[in-house]
N, C-alpha and C positions, 0 to 999 in steps of 0.2 A: 399478120399476129393476132394469136387466137383472143376472143375479148374475156376477160376474169370474169365471172359473175358473179355479184353480190347478193347474197340473200338475205333479204329483211327478217328479220325477227318479228312477228308478232306479239306486240304489249300484250298481255294478259290484263287486261282492267280489271277483268274481276276478280284475280287475285292481289291487286294493288290495292283498291280500295279496300277488300278486307284487309291486309295488310295495316292499312293506315287507320283503319277501325280500329281494329286491335292495340294499335299505339296507342289510340287517342283514350280507351276504353281504359286502358292501364294506367295514364297517364292523368285521366279523370279521378281514378281510384284512388293511384298514391296521393297526389295533390290533396284529396280529400283527408284522407288518413293523415299525412302531414300537418294539414292545417286545423284539422278539428280537435276542440276543445277537450278538457276533462271533463268527465259527464259524472262523477263521484268521486270525494274527498272522504277517506275513514281517519280519524282522528282516533288516537288510543293515549292510556296512559296519564293525561293532564287532567289534573284536579286544581290547582291553583288558577291557571289560565282557565278560560270558556274558549269553545269551539271558533268562536269567532276571533279571538286575540291571537290565537294559534295560526289561523288563515292571514290574519294582519302581518304577523312575524315572516309567513311563507312569502307572503307576497299574492298568493293566490284567491282572493277574494273577488275577482273577474274570471277564475277558472280559464286561463289560457292554454296555451298548447300543449296539448298534450308527451306532443315526439318532442316537440322543441324545449321539453323542461331539463333543468338544469339542475338534477338532484342534488347534486354533491352542493350549490350553491346554495340551494333551498334552504338544506339542512343547517348550510353554515347560517344562514340570515333567521333560523328559529334559536339558533344557539348563541345569539345574540343577549337575549334577553337571560337578567340574572336569576331567574328561577328553574331555567333550564339546563340540567347536567349533559344531556344527548340527545340529539334527533335523528331520526332514519326515515329517510324518503324512500319510496320505491314505488315503479307503475307495475299495476298488475291490469289483469283482462275484465272489462272491454272498459276502454279509458276510465280506471279509477286508480287512485294514487292514494297510499296508507302515509300515515305521518304516524311513528310510535314516539312514544315524548316520555323523557326520564328525568323527573323535577329532583330539585335539590331536594333535601330532607331541612322545614322549616325548624327549627328546634325549641325557640320560644320567642317573647316579643320583649326587649330588655325594657328600660328606663324611662327610654328615650324614644320610646314607641316604633324601634324598627326593629324588622323581623332578623333573628340569625340563624343562617343556615350553617349545614355541619361543617363548612368547610373555616367559618369563623368570619363569614361576610354579612355584613348587614343591609338590608333592605329596608328603605321608608316607604311606605305603599300605603294607599287608601283602601286598601284588600282588607276583609276583614273574615282573617283566617283564623279557625278555634286553634290556638297553642297557647300551651301556658304564659302567664304573664311576670316578666323578671319586674319586682313593683319597687326597688330602692337602687342605690348605690351600691355597687359592689367592688371593692380596689381590683386593678386592673390581674395581679398574679391572680388572684381566686377567681378572678371573672374567666380568664384563660383554662383555666383549671376545669370550673364548674361547666365551661361548652364543652369540652372531653368528657368530661361522665355523662353531660346530655348526650351525646352520642351513641353511650350504651344502651339506653331507657327504652324497653320494649314500647313501640307504638301504643300498644292495648293500653298502657297502663299512663304513656303520654298525654292520652286524651282522657283522664281521668284527673288531670291535675289543673288547677285551674291559678291560684297566683303561687308565686314561691318569692320568698324575701332571705337577703343573707341576715342571719339574725347570729352573730357571734355572740358569745359570752366571756367568763373569765378563763373557761377551764377550755373551748373549745376555740378558735378563732376562723375554724373553717364549717363554722355548722351554718345552715339552711334550714327553713320552713317549708313547707308546700303545704297549700291547703288544696285539698281534694274537694271535687264537685258532691261526693257524696256526704259532706258534711264533717269529715274526718281533718285531722289536722297532723302531720308526719315532721316529727325533727330526724334531717339526715346529715351527716360530717363527707368531705369531699372524699375521706379515705373508705368511707363506708354507701358512698353515694347506688352501688349495686342492688345495695338490702331492698330498696324502691320495687323492683323486679318480681319480689317476694309478698308483694303488697296483696293481690287476687287472695293467694292462698294464707295471709294474716289475717284478709278478711273473713275469709269463711269460720272463721276462728272464733268472731267475735260476737257471735249470734245477734247482729243486728244493732250490737250498742255503740254508741259514737262519745268518741274522743280524742285524746292525743296519744299519738304512738310516736314513742322514742326509740327511734333507732342509730340515733348516735351513742347512746351508752346504755346496755343494759337491756336492750328489745322489750321495752314491757310496754303497759298498754295503759292509759288515764283514762277512767270514764270519767264524761261530763256529767257534771250535777244538773 
């Protein structure tokens, strides 16, 4: 019976070592990439909240893993804040995270020292936010209508209003008095509230004079003595 000859295959040690080395290097870089931290965080669109407050909401103060970051969860964490309307979190090269913030518009501060958003929600806060102050009590039906009208006031004009008071008279129960930063006063009614958006145009015709602008009836200006 003929003997069966078995040929021994020579193990190519160098090729095996090279393969193991390649796998090790790839594994090392893959592990390093997965576990490496966020290097840079860019925050945009925040006005009422500072960057540190946004980072605390996002739970990113310790700059965690870039790859393991759950952007959806991070967005929802930020949006829990009453000032925030929407948050978008994205990863970008290299290990950079961008946070785009959309805040609710704050229309005014009411007589209870609460900030009123365009949604009608009220926030009690120790922040010093520059918005008009409604200084007195306003009946609920007038108050709701007032909020709706304040939504339509241009931001450039809103920033010039210092104080607002509900100031009805015998003729009009919808009348409000606005005190402007420049020293002028403006009477408005809820039915003519949008007229305040023309304030800059009217102001240019006053030739630097100070007084009371009646936009509630007759659209006339009374110069202060």
